[in-house]
C-alpha positions in Angstrom: -1.8 -2.5 22.3 -1.4 1.3 22.1 0.1 3.5 24.7 0.5 7.2 24.2 0.9 10.4 26.1 -0.4 13.6 24.7 -0.8 17.2 25.8 -2.8 20.2 24.5 -1.0 22.1 21.7 0.1 25.5 22.8 1.9 27.1 19.9 2.2 27.4 16.1 5.0 24.8 16.1 2.6 22.0 17.2 0.0 23.1 14.7 2.5 23.0 11.8 3.7 19.5 13.0 0.1 18.2 13.0 -0.5 19.8 9.7 2.5 18.1 8.2 0.9 14.8 9.0 -1.5 15.4 6.1 1.1 15.5 3.4 -0.1 12.1 2.3 -2.4 10.9 -0.4 -6.2 11.2 -0.1 -8.3 8.5 1.3 -8.3 5.3 -0.5 -11.0 4.8 -3.0 -11.0 1.2 -1.8 -11.9 2.1 1.7 -14.9 0.2 3.0 -18.1 2.3 2.7 -19.1 4.1 5.8 -21.6 2.4 8.0 -24.9 4.0 8.6 -25.0 7.1 10.9 -24.1 5.3 14.1 -20.6 4.7 13.0 -17.9 7.4 13.5 -16.7 9.2 10.4 -13.0 8.5 10.2 -11.7 8.8 6.6 -8.2 8.1 5.2 -6.0 11.0 4.3 -6.0 12.0 0.6 -3.9 10.0 -1.9 -0.9 11.2 -3.7 1.4 9.8 -6.4 2.9 6.4 -6.7 4.7 5.3 -9.8 5.7 8.2 -10.0 5.1 8.0 -6.3 3.2 10.3 -4.0 4.6 12.5 -1.4 4.3 10.6 1.8 2.5 12.1 4.8 3.8 12.0 8.2 1.0 9.7 9.4 1.8 6.3 10.8 0.8 3.7 8.2 -2.6 2.1 8.7 -2.9 -1.5 9.5 -4.0 -4.1 6.9 -7.4 -4.3 5.1 -10.6 -3.9 7.0 -13.1 -6.5 6.0 -16.0 -4.4 7.3 -17.8 -1.6 5.7 -17.2 1.2 8.1 -13.7 2.4 8.7 -12.3 1.8 12.2 -12.6 4.7 14.6 -9.5 6.1 16.0 -8.2 4.5 19.2 -8.9 6.4 22.4 -5.9 7.8 24.1 -4.5 5.9 27.0 -4.7 7.8 30.3 -1.4 9.0 31.7 0.0 6.9 34.4 -0.1 8.4 37.9 3.2 9.7 39.3 5.1 7.4 41.6 6.0 8.4 45.2 9.6 8.9 46.1 11.6 5.8 46.9 11.7 6.5 50.7 8.1 7.6 50.9 5.4 5.2 52.0 2.2 5.0 49.9 -0.2 7.8 50.8 2.5 9.6 52.9 3.2 13.3 52.4 6.9 14.4 52.3 8.1 16.5 55.1 8.6 19.6 53.0 5.5 19.0 50.9 2.2 20.8 51.5 -0.9 18.7 51.7 -2.2 17.9 48.2 1.1 18.8 46.6 2.5 16.2 44.2 6.1 15.1 44.6 8.1 15.5 41.3 9.1 12.2 39.7 12.8 11.4 40.1 14.5 9.2 37.5 17.9 8.6 36.1 18.7 9.8 32.6 21.5 8.1 30.7 24.5 10.1 29.4 23.6 12.0 26.2 25.0 11.1 22.8 28.4 12.5 22.1 28.2 15.8 20.1 30.3 16.5 17.0 33.7 18.2 17.5 32.5 21.4 16.0 30.1 21.9 18.9 26.9 21.8 16.8 24.2 19.3 17.5 23.9 16.6 14.9 20.5 16.3 13.3 18.1 14.5 15.5 20.5 14.6 18.6 19.1 16.3 21.7 21.4 17.5 24.3 19.7 16.3 27.5 22.3 17.9 29.6 20.6 21.3 29.2 17.3 20.0 30.5 16.0 16.6 31.5 12.9 15.7 29.6 9.7 15.3 31.7 8.3 11.9 31.8 5.0 13.0 30.3 6.9 14.3 27.2 8.1 10.9 26.2 5.5 9.0 24.0 5.3 5.4 22.9 2.7 3.8 20.7 2.7 0.2 19.6 0.2 -1.7 17.5 0.4 -5.3 16.4 -1.5 -7.6 14.1 -1.5 -11.4 13.4 -3.2 -12.8 10.3 -3.8 -16.3 9.1 -5.3 -17.1 5.6 -6.4 -20.4 4.0 -7.1 -20.3 0.3 -8.3 -22.7 -2.4 -8.4 -21.8 -6.1 -10.0 -24.4 -8.4 -8.6 -24.3 -11.0 -6.0 -21.5 -11.4 -5.1 -22.7 -14.9 -8.2 -22.2 -17.0 -7.2 -24.1 -20.1 -4.5 -26.6 -19.2 -3.8 -29.6 -16.9 -0.3 -28.9 -15.6 -1.6 -26.9 -12.7 -5.2 -27.4 -11.6 -6.2 -26.8 -8.0 -4.0 -24.9 -5.6 -4.5 -24.5 -1.8 -2.4 -23.2 1.0 -2.4 -21.7 4.5 -0.1 -18.8 5.3 0.5 -16.2 8.0 1.9 -12.8 8.9 2.7 -10.9 12.0 3.0 -7.0 11.8 4.3 -4.6 14.4 4.1 -0.8 14.2 6.0 1.1 16.8 6.7 4.8 17.4 8.7 6.4 20.2 9.1 10.2 20.5 9.7 13.3 22.6 7.0 15.9 22.4 8.2 19.1 20.8 11.3 17.4 19.4 10.5 14.4 17.1 9.9 10.7 16.9 11.1 7.5 15.3 8.7 5.0 13.6 9.3 1.4 12.4 7.1 -1.2 10.8 8.2 -4.8 10.9 6.7 -8.0 9.3 7.6 -11.4 10.6 6.7 -14.7 8.9 5.1 -12.8 6.0 3.5 -15.3 3.6 5.2 -18.2 5.4 3.4 -21.5 4.9 2.1 -23.5 7.8 4.2 -26.7 8.4 7.7 -28.1 7.8 7.9 -27.8 4.0 10.4 -28.7 1.3 12.7 -31.6 0.5 15.3 -32.5 3.2 18.7 -31.3 2.0 17.0 -29.5 -0.9 16.3 -25.8 -1.4 14.3 -25.1 0.6 15.0 -27.9 3.0 12.6 -29.3 5.6 13.8 -29.5 9.2 13.1 -33.2 9.4 13.9 -35.9 6.9 10.8 -37.8 8.0 7.5 -35.9 7.8 5.9 -38.2 10.4 8.6 -37.1 12.9 8.5 -33.3 12.2 8.0 -31.1 15.3 9.4 -27.8 14.0 7.9 -25.8 11.1 10.3 -24.1 8.8 10.3 -20.8 6.8 8.9 -21.4 3.3 6.8 -19.5 0.8 5.5 -20.4 -2.6 6.0 -18.6 -5.9 5.7 -19.3 -9.7 8.8 -21.0 -11.0 10.0 -23.8 -13.3 8.4 -27.2 -12.3 10.8 -30.1 -11.8 11.9 -31.6 -15.1 10.2 -28.7 -17.1 11.4 -27.0 -20.2 12.4 -23.4 -19.3 11.2 -22.1 -22.6 7.7 -23.6 -22.3 5.3 -21.4 -20.3 3.1 -24.4 -19.4 6.0 -25.9 -17.5 5.9 -23.1 -14.9 3.8 -23.4 -11.7 3.9 -23.1 -7.9 7.3 -24.0 -6.3 8.6 -23.6 -2.8 11.2 -21.0 -1.8 12.9 -19.9 1.4 11.3 -17.0 3.3 13.0 -14.5 5.6 12.0 -14.4 9.2 11.8 -10.6 9.5 11.4 -7.8 7.0 11.6 -4.0 7.7 9.0 -2.1 5.7 9.5 1.4 7.2 12.0 3.1 9.4 12.1 6.9 9.6 12.6 9.8 11.9 10.5 12.9 12.3 12.0 16.3 13.4 9.6 19.0 14.5 10.8 22.3 13.1 9.4 25.8 13.8 7.9 25.9 10.3 6.8 22.4 9.8 7.8 18.7 10.0 10.9 17.1 8.4 10.7 13.3 7.8 13.8 11.4 6.7 14.2 7.6 6.1 12.4 4.7 4.5 8.8 5.7 4.5 5.5 5.0 2.7 5.2 6.2 -0.9 1.7 7.1 0.0 -0.6 7.0 3.0 -3.8 5.1 2.2 -4.6 3.3 -1.1 -4.4 5.0 -4.4 -4.0 3.9 -8.0 -0.3 4.8 -7.8 0.8 3.4 -4.4 -0.5 1.6 -1.3 0.9 1.7 2.2 0.0 -1.9 2.9 -2.6 -1.0 5.5 -6.2 -2.2 6.1 -7.9 -0.3 3.3 -9.3 -2.9 0.9 -12.9 -4.0 0.7 -12.0 -7.3 -0.9 -9.0 -9.5 0.0 -5.9 -8.3 1.9 -2.8 -6.3 1.3 0.6 -8.0 1.0 3.0 -5.2 0.0 4.1 -2.0 1.6 5.2 0.5 -1.1 8.1 2.5 0.2 10.8 5.0 -0.7 14.0 6.3 0.9 12.8 9.9 1.1 13.3 13.3 2.5 10.0 15.0 3.2 8.9 18.4 4.4 5.4 19.3 5.3 3.7 22.4 6.7 0.3 24.0 7.1 0.2 27.2 5.0 -3.1 28.6 6.3 -1.7 28.6 9.9 1.5 30.4 8.9 -0.6 33.1 7.2 -3.0 33.4 10.2 -0.1 33.8 12.6 1.5 36.5 10.5 -1.8 38.3 10.3 -2.8 38.1 14.0 0.5 37.8 15.8 1.4 35.9 18.8 -2.2 36.0 20.2 -3.4 33.8 17.4 -4.6 30.4 18.6 -3.6 27.9 16.0 -6.0 25.4 14.5 -4.3 22.0 14.9 -7.0 20.0 13.3 -5.9 17.4 10.8 -9.2 17.8 8.9 -9.0 21.5 8.0 -6.6 23.8 6.2 -4.2 24.1 3.3 -1.3 21.6 3.4 1.9 21.8 1.4 4.4 18.9 1.0 7.8 18.7 -0.7 9.7 15.5 -1.1 12.9 14.1 -2.7 13.3 10.3 -3.2 16.4 8.2 -3.7 15.2 5.3 -5.8 18.5 4.0 -7.0 22.2 4.8 -6.4 24.1 1.7 -7.7 27.8 2.6 -8.3 28.6 5.3 -5.8 31.5 6.4 -7.9 29.0 7.5 -10.7 26.0 9.7 -10.7 24.6 8.9 -14.2 23.1 5.6 -12.9 21.2 7.3 -10.0 17.4 7.4 -10.2 15.9 10.3 -8.3 12.4 11.6 -7.9 11.1 15.0 -6.6 7.7 16.5 -6.3 5.2 18.7 -4.5 1.7 18.1 -3.1 -1.0 20.7 -2.3 -4.1 19.8 -0.4 -7.2 21.6 0.8 -9.3 20.0 3.5 -12.5 20.9 5.4 -14.0 18.6 8.1 -17.5 20.2 7.8 -19.0 22.8 5.6 -22.4 24.3 4.6 -21.9 25.0 1.0 -24.9 25.6 -1.4 -27.2 24.6 1.5 -25.8 21.0 1.6 -24.2 19.2 4.6 -20.6 18.6 3.4 -18.2 16.5 5.5 -14.7 15.2 5.0 -13.9 17.4 2.0 -10.5 16.7 0.6 -8.9 17.8 -2.7 -5.3 17.1 -3.7 -3.0 17.9 -6.6 0.6 16.6 -7.0 3.4 17.1 -9.5 6.2 14.6 -9.7 9.4 14.4 -11.7 11.5 11.3 -12.2 14.9 11.4 -13.8 17.8 9.2 -14.7 20.9 9.8 -17.0 21.8 6.2 -17.7 18.5 5.5 -19.6 17.8 9.2 -20.5 14.6 9.0 -18.4 12.5 12.1 -18.0 9.1 11.3 -16.6 6.4 13.5 -15.1 3.4 12.4 -13.0 0.2 14.4 -12.3 -2.0 12.6 -9.7 -5.2 14.3 -8.7 -7.7 13.2 -6.0 -11.0 14.3 -4.5 -13.3 12.9 -1.9 -16.2 14.2 0.1 -19.5 13.2 1.9 -22.7 15.0 1.1 -25.7 14.0 3.4 -25.9 10.2 3.0 -23.6 10.0 -0.1 -19.8 9.5 -0.2 -17.8 10.2 -3.3 -14.2 9.3 -4.0 -12.4 10.1 -7.3 -8.7 9.8 -8.3 -6.8 10.2 -11.5 -3.2 9.8 -12.4 -1.4 10.7 -15.7 2.2 9.9 -16.5 4.2 11.1 -19.5 7.8 11.4 -20.6 10.5 9.4 -22.3 13.1 6.7 -21.5 15.2 3.9 -23.1 15.0 1.6 -20.1 12.0 -0.4 -21.3 13.3 -0.6 -24.9 16.7 -1.9 -23.7 15.1 -4.9 -22.1 12.8 -5.8 -25.0 15.6 -5.2 -27.5 17.7 -7.8 -25.8 14.8 -10.2 -25.8 14.1 -9.8 -29.6 17.6 -8.8 -30.9 16.4 -5.4 -32.1 17.9 -1.9 -31.6 17.4 0.2 -28.4 15.3 3.2 -29.1 13.9 6.1 -27.1 10.3 5.4 -26.2 7.6 7.9 -25.4 5.6 7.2 -22.2 2.0 8.2 -21.9 -0.3 6.3 -19.5 -3.3 7.0 -17.3 -5.3 5.4 -14.5 -8.4 6.3 -12.6 -10.9 5.1 -10.1 -14.3 6.4 -9.0 -16.4 5.0 -6.1 -19.8 6.3 -4.9 -21.5 5.0 -1.8 -25.1 5.6 -0.9 -26.0 4.8 2.8 -29.5 3.6 3.4 -29.7 2.6 7.1 -27.9 -0.8 7.5 -27.5 -1.1 3.7 -24.9 0.6 1.6 -25.1 0.6 -2.2 -21.9 1.1 -4.0 -20.8 1.6 -7.6 -17.1 1.3 -8.5 -15.4 2.1 -11.8 -11.8 1.4 -12.7 -9.6 2.3 -15.6 -6.0 1.5 -16.5 -4.6 2.2 -19.9 -3.0 -0.8 -21.8 -0.4 -1.5 -24.4 -1.0 -4.1 -27.2 2.3 -3.4 -28.9 5.5 -4.6 -27.1 7.9 -3.6 -29.8 10.9 -1.6 -28.6 10.3 1.5 -30.7 6.6 2.0 -30.0 5.2 4.2 -27.2 4.6 2.8 -23.8 1.0 3.2 -22.8 0.4 0.7 -20.1 -0.7 1.8 -16.6 -0.9 -0.6 -13.6 -2.6 0.1 -10.3 -0.7 -0.4 -7.0 -0.3 -4.1 -6.2 -2.6 -3.9 -3.2 -5.4 -1.8 -4.7 -7.6 -4.8 -5.1 -10.3 -5.0 -7.8 -12.3 -8.1 -7.0 -11.0 -11.4 -5.6 -10.1 -13.8 -8.4 -9.6 -12.6 -11.9 -6.8 -10.0 -11.3 -5.7 -11.3 -7.9 -5.0 -14.9 -8.9 -5.8 -16.0 -12.5 -4.0 -13.2 -14.4 -1.3 -13.1 -11.7 -0.6 -16.8 -12.3 -0.5 -16.6 -16.1 1.6 -13.4 -16.3 4.1 -14.9 -13.9 4.5 -17.9 -16.2 5.2 -15.7 -19.2 7.8 -13.7 -17.3 9.6 -16.9 -16.3 10.0 -17.7 -20.0 11.2 -14.2 -20.8 13.8 -14.1 -18.0 15.1 -17.5 -19.1 15.7 -16.0 -22.6 17.5 -13.0 -21.0 19.6 -15.2 -18.7 22.7 -14.8 -20.9 21.9 -11.3 -22.3 24.1 -8.3 -21.5 21.5 -5.9 -20.3 20.9 -3.7 -17.3 17.1 -3.5 -17.8 14.6 -6.2 -17.1 11.2 -4.6 -17.7 9.7 -8.1 -18.0 9.4 -8.2 -14.2 6.7 -5.5 -14.4 4.6 -7.7 -16.8 4.2 -10.1 -13.9 1.1 -8.4 -12.5 1.2 -9.7 -8.8 -2.5 -9.1 -8.8 -2.4 -5.5 -10.2 -5.2 -4.1 -12.2 -3.8 -3.3 -15.6 -5.0 -2.8 -19.2 -8.6 -2.9 -18.1 -11.9 -1.1 -17.8 -14.1 -2.5 -15.0 -17.6 -1.9 -13.6 -18.1 -3.2 -10.1 -21.6 -2.7 -8.4 -21.7 -3.8 -4.8 -24.0 -4.1 -1.8 -23.1 -4.1 1.9 -25.5 -5.1 4.7 -25.0 -4.9 8.5 -26.9 -8.0 9.6 -26.1 -7.5 13.3 -24.4 -4.5 14.8 -24.0 -3.8 18.5 -21.3 -2.0 20.6 -19.1 -5.1 20.5 -20.4 -7.3 17.7 -20.8 -6.8 14.0 -21.9 -9.4 11.5 -21.9 -8.2 7.9 -22.1 -9.3 4.3 -21.0 -7.9 1.0 -21.6 -9.0 -2.6 -20.5 -7.6 -5.9 -20.5 -8.3 -9.7 -17.3 -7.5 -11.6 -17.3 -7.2 -15.4 -14.0 -6.3 -17.1 -12.8 -5.5 -20.6 -9.4 -4.7 -22.1 -8.6 -0.9 -22.3 -6.9 -1.4 -25.7 -8.7 -2.1 -29.0 -6.1 -4.8 -29.7 -7.3 -6.8 -26.7 -5.4 -8.5 -23.9 -1.8 -9.1 -25.1 1.0 -11.1 -23.5 4.0 -8.9 -24.2 6.5 -11.6 -23.7 4.9 -14.3 -25.9 4.0 -11.7 -28.5 7.6 -10.3 -28.6 9.0 -13.9 -29.0 6.4 -14.7 -31.7 7.0 -11.4 -33.6 7.4 -12.2 -37.3 7.3 -8.7 -38.6 4.5 -6.8 -40.3 1.5 -5.6 -38.3 1.9 -6.6 -34.6 -1.6 -7.9 -34.7 -0.4 -10.8 -36.8 2.0 -11.9 -34.0 -0.1 -11.0 -30.9 -1.0 -13.7 -28.4 -2.9 -13.5 -25.1 -1.6 -15.0 -21.8 -3.2 -18.3 -22.7 -1.7 -18.6 -26.2 -4.9 -17.6 -27.9 -6.0 -14.8 -30.1 -6.3 -11.5 -28.2 -9.8 -10.3 -27.3 -11.3 -7.6 -25.2 -13.8 -9.2 -22.7 -12.1 -10.7 -19.7 -15.3 -12.1 -18.3 -17.6 -11.7 -15.3 -16.8 -12.4 -11.6 -19.2 -12.9 -8.8 -17.8 -12.0 -5.3 -19.3 -12.7 -1.9 -17.9 -11.8 1.6 -19.3 -12.7 5.1 -17.5 -11.3 8.1 -17.7 -11.0 11.9 -16.0 -8.4 14.0 -15.6 -8.4 17.8 -14.6 -5.2 19.6 -12.5 -3.9 16.6 -9.9 -6.4 17.6 -10.9 -9.8 16.1 -12.0 -10.3 12.5 -13.2 -13.5 10.9 -13.8 -13.2 7.2 -14.9 -15.8 4.6 -14.7 -14.8 0.9 -15.7 -16.7 -2.2 -15.7 -16.0 -5.9 -16.6 -17.6 -9.2 -15.2 -16.4 -12.6 -17.0 -16.9 -15.9 -14.2 -16.4 -18.4 -14.6 -14.4 -21.6 -12.8 -14.6 -24.9 -9.7 -12.8 -23.6 -9.0 -15.8 -21.3 -9.4 -18.5 -24.0 -6.6 -20.5 -25.5 -6.0 -21.2 -29.2 -8.8 -23.7 -29.2 -11.3 -21.3 -27.7 -11.3 -23.2 -24.4 -11.5 -21.7 -20.8 -13.2 -23.2 -17.8 -14.9 -21.6 -14.8 -12.7 -20.9 -11.8 -13.7 -20.8 -8.1 -12.1 -19.3 -5.0 -12.7 -19.8 -1.3 -10.7 -18.0 1.5 -11.0 -18.2 5.3 -9.2 -15.5 7.2 -8.6 -14.8 10.9 -7.1 -11.5 12.1 -6.3 -10.3 15.6 -5.0 -6.7 16.1 -4.6 -4.4 19.1 
């Protein structure tokens, strides 16, 4: 449900505020391809940095992944409610002192305003309502909600063992996005998740951890709060990776992803609070919205941030033309500047050397429509960002340079994004030095990631070609450069290989590594980043796809999508398990000690994955999606005996949002 109240912008202030909403990252390269011409063109905002993260834009985060090809058109504004008659006035009756046709002003009580500071100055964000009562039509409210249920079966998830074969589960999530504001002043936005990843049923062992609500499963009438994760199996050896598998864990009832306030200033918009690292889906960060073509999103990358955004071209136009200038409030045209400062870590508040801070700037140029070189351009967006990350405790000095570009030309859409990170730090070396009993050394960091997507619309059919690149690192030794790049967790590439198989095997290795560090005196645990959680890393992938609208009316859309994913390691050394290789290091060339995630010899070819999706959409509110995949493993997924079996996935998903 969405309720809002809007009025026509009348001044530069409103223009600058609207412009600031574009200080986000460019549109996701994972967005579903646009439908043929009968679908409205509503693209995502351009992407920005992630790890290092992008400047967030003041747009409200999108909802979760859209399983359809075209992006969802913007919701129509709700009509303003008619004014109510006075309490002592009968319906249709005209007040005594009121001329026919004249509307009686709305009378309502206003609570006492917040107490102002002793110095007499308004605190930031506090409005003194004693000066003037806000009109009812200036108060805005917008609420959107979503409920999702997923049932998945992976057979098998372990390609060369018998400890964990088939896994299957049904989980759920409820999401609420809410914004309340006062026009011309500001707003407050919150995003909440409830029962996120919580399994259906009353699960666990009674009096165990987690504990079921009933000691007799036949008598259970109240489901509990449990999730699953990769952990040590009962009776397993903590130093044997094959003894790690799915285990139950307690889940929180409610999680707050975002909570921030916007203040509308004369020269732009100021946003403060816990907000998205990036709006949309980029190689660096993902806002957890409905951007992916395949699968779903499960994370909401966030930062505690101070952000300022403004529209530079409107400032210049107002200075040139004076007060008579009518500002362009479009969110699709202009030059946007964003500045941000992030608080990633504070730790001991009596010290400053353990603080991790990030700052940066983002510049965007946007044009909704253009006629350049005789071509029909639409949705042109170009973005450049500079980010600096610093920390004294680990001598971290890291810079990020994300770039993004997207446009539509006639029936072709193109999306490009690239991110380069470089710098130095001892934080990663400290964790691996503790694991291998070596010395901590300063490490150089140099990593890159990129994605390119081209869509060609041919009536009800859309042909797509997607290419992905993430640099890798085949040498985990503490003194060698760090060259590994990982996509954002929710920037999905395919359905099975990266999302489940590599996520499972990398989590097993991390479990062994953390067990070895359990008694170590270290403040750094870089092993947690080896657990991929479905991220695309150390890989080069080619992913041709086809999308077909089999039935499309004003209310119903039945569609299908198919793709073939082929992937290789980005390093010449092949796919290397950093934990197992570090523990197996016997000196000499690292190649002599290297192992893959399955205990085999590293190789470059991951394999080939076939993906299929069939979906039905009703009125942009109900989505029913069925996805399946089969993985033909390559040498990079084989164990020491050269064995690896095919894996299959089936997912059924229901989503209701309004």
